[in-house]
N, C-alpha and C positions, 0 to 999 in steps of 0.2 A: 943328807941332801933335802929332807923335807923340812929340816930347822933352818936351812939356807933359803929355802923357798917362800917359807912364811916371813922371814925376816924382809926378804926381797919385797914381798907383797906389802908388807907393812910400811917400808920405807916409801913405796911408792904412793901408799896412802897418806902419809904424813907429809911428804916433801912438799907438796903445793902450798898446805898451811904454812910451812916455815917460810917460804919466799912471802907469803902474806903477813907474817908475823911483825915485821917493822912498820907495816902500814897499821895493823891493829893496835900497835904499842903507841905509835904516832896519834891515832884517832882518841885513845883512852886517857893519853897525857894531857892533850891540847884541845879536845872537844868534849867526851863523855864527863871526864871528870871536873872541868870548870862548870859544866851545865848542873850536876849533881851538887857541886858545892854552892853555886847560886841559889839553887833552892833549899839548901840547909840554912844559909845564911839569912835566908828571907824571914825565918821565925825566930831571929834574934835581934836585940838591939846592940849595934856594934859601931863606936865610933873608932875611927883610925888614931884618935890620941889617946883612946884609953888601952889599958893593957887587957881587960876581960870583956868577954860579950855575956850578954843577960838573954836568956830564954825569954820570949813574949809570946809566943804562939803565934796566932794570926793577927795580933795587933797591927802589924804594919800593913796587912791588906786592908784592914778595917780603916787605917789611917788614910791609905790610897783612895778607897772608896769615898770617904769624906772630904777629900782634900780637892777644892774646884781647880785648881792648877791641874792635877792630873787629869781631869776630865777634859778641860781645855787642851792639853797635849794630845790626847785620843782623838777629839775632834779635829785639831789641827793635821795630824798625820793621816787620818781618813780623807780629808780635803786633799793634802798632798798626793796621796794614793790615787785618789778618784782623778785628779788632773793629769799625772804623769803616766800613768799606767796606759790607759786606751789610747791617748794622744799619740805617744811613743811608740807603740805597737804597730798602730796604723801607719804612721808615718815610715816606720821602718820596713812594713810590707809594701808601701807604694814606692818607696825609693829601690827595694829589692825587686820589684817588678818592673821598674824603669832600668835600673842598672842591668838586668837580666837581657836586655836587648842587645843585639848585634849593631851598635854604632861606634861611630868614630871617636876615638880618644876614651873610651870606657874606662881605662886604668886610672885616667886623672879623676874622673867622677867619683870612682870608688875609693880612692884616697881622701878627696876632698870631704865626701860625707862620713868617712870612718876616722879621719883626723883626730876629731875631738875624744874619741874613745882613748887614745894614746897619751893624751896631755894629763898629766897629775890633777886631780881634781883640786888640789892648794892652788895650782897655776892658774886653772881655769876659773876660779872662784875669784882670784885678784885680777884677773882680766875683765870678767863681768863686774866687778865691783867698779873698776873704773870706768866701764861702758855705762853704767847705769848712775854715774853721780849726777847729781841734779843740774850743776851749773856747766862743768866742761866735759860731761859725757857725751860720747858718740851718739848715743840713742836721742838724748835730748838735743843736742846740736843738730843733727838731722830733722829732727820733728820741729825744731824752731825754724830751721832756715829753709827746709823745703815745703813743710805744711804749715808754717805758722802757728805750732802748737805752743803752749806755755810749758816751762820746765817744770817736770814731775819728779818727786821725789819717790821713785819707785821702791826703796827699801826703808825709807822713813814714814810711808804712809801705812798705816794698820790694814785699810783695804786691799792694798797691792802687794805688800812685801812677800806674802807667803806664794803669790802666784808669779812674781819675780823669780822667786827660788824654784818653782815648777817650771818656768821656761830654761833657766840654766839646766836643771836635770833633764829635761826633754832633749835639749841641744847635745848634752854629754851622752846620753844612752843610745840616741837613734841609729846612730853608725853601727853599734854592736848587734842590736836587733835587725838592721839592714842585712849583716853578714851571715847572722843565722839564717834568716828567711832566705836570703839567697842561695846557701847551701841546700835548704830543703827543696827549692825551685829548679836547681840543676840536675836533681836527681829524677824529675819526672821524665819519662818517656817521650820523646817528640811525636811518636807516631799515635798517642793518643789524641794530641792537638790536631794531626793531620786527619784523622777519621772524623774528628769532630767537625772540621771545616768542609769535610766532605758531605757530612750529614746537614750541613747549612747552618751550623750553630756559629752565632756571632760571638765577639769579644768578651762580652759580658757572661752569656752562658757558658763558654768555655772556661772562665774564671770561676765562677759558681759551682758548676758541676764537675770539674776536672781539678784546678788549681788548689780551690781552697778544702777542698776533703784530702788531697793527697799531701797537703802541707801541714793538716790537722795535728800530727805528732810534735812537728816543730814548733806551731802555735801553742800548743799545750805545754811543752816546755817553757817556752818563754814567757807565758802568762804567771805560772809557777814563780820563775826567777823574777820577773817583775814586780810581783806582790812582795815577795822577801825583801828585794833591794829597796823599794820605796819605803819600808820601815827602818831602813839602816842608814839613812842621810844624816850626816853629822857635819861632814867638811865644809860644806857651802855655808851651813848654820853658824858653825862656829867662826868662819873666816870673814862672812858677809853681814849678818844680823846679830848675832850671840842671842839669839831668840827672841829678839824685839822685832819692832816696836810693841811694847805691852804684852809680850809672850805670843804674839800672833804667829811666830815663825818658830816657837819652841817644840820641837819634834822629840819622839821618843829618846833616841839615843843621847841626844844633847840634854835632855831632862835628867836621863840617868848618870851622864858626866857629871852634870852639877851636883847632884846630889852625893855622888861617889867622892868626887876630887876637889870640889868648892865646898861643899858642907862636910866632907867626910864622913856621912852617914851610910856607910856599906851595908847595913839591914835594909834600908829602905829602898836603896839602890838595886840590891838584890831582888826585894819584893817587885819593883819596876820592871826588872829584867826578866823575872818569872812571868809577870802577866803578858810582855811583850812576847815572850815564847809561846805561850798559850794562844794568844792572838794568832800569831803565824801560824803555828799548828793547826788551829781551826781553820783559817783561810785556805792552808792547803789542803786540809781533808776535804773542805767544800769544792775546790777546784777538782780534786780526784772525783769526786761524787757526781758532779754535775757537768763536768767537762770531759773526764777520761771517756765515758762511753760514747762519746761523738768523736774519738779518736779513730781513723782508720789506718792499721797497721799494714794494709794489705799492698 
């Protein structure tokens, strides 16, 4: 009887982990192993056309540090992140606040704002590529006919190309951020706003003292996700600019793609991937350090 009792207790302890085992295996095979393999390959010189790889230590990292194009890519991606993160988050919150109101036809507005999220990035990039065309694109057409502006080569002008991609990224992401913010807004109890109104608090004070603190967990989550997402852009770069003009829109993932599958230098591509991993890890740690302590979970 004691043996059966001990076996039953052991099975109850092990059973939850058996349910989780498929997820652990999947993560180990498709997430953890590729990360470790990437770090391993970054210490080798390996060309896909060669049969053997050569250990070169940190030479790839030294090469990256001495390559001007690498630092240009870092600067491009930082500008892209600075352009897309605050704007898309603020617009997502503004739309969520507006959509959270009880107005007629609210479902239509929700679908209209969220619809770009469900469009594949490849299709969205082709739509915007057509809209930004200098001669017959819709943006230049209306700028020329309504405002009398000259045609602008949005994707061919070095000073504008990156910001055109930023605009596309904002348009694509705002709907997702709106939905997440909306979920956070709808769990705030109404009696808090009613009490604040009785105390004479205006709309701005209610937003600053009630809404913003209570959606801080949602905001923190979206900030971390937006930082990671802003360093993973490749679809619109590949389809709209190919990193040009003059590498002004060459971002991290596209730079990795070029070195891995155009130049077949897997060692250097793994090095850049490792640097990107370190940057994202550092930014995530900073977000947890400076933002997480301001999060209110009560």
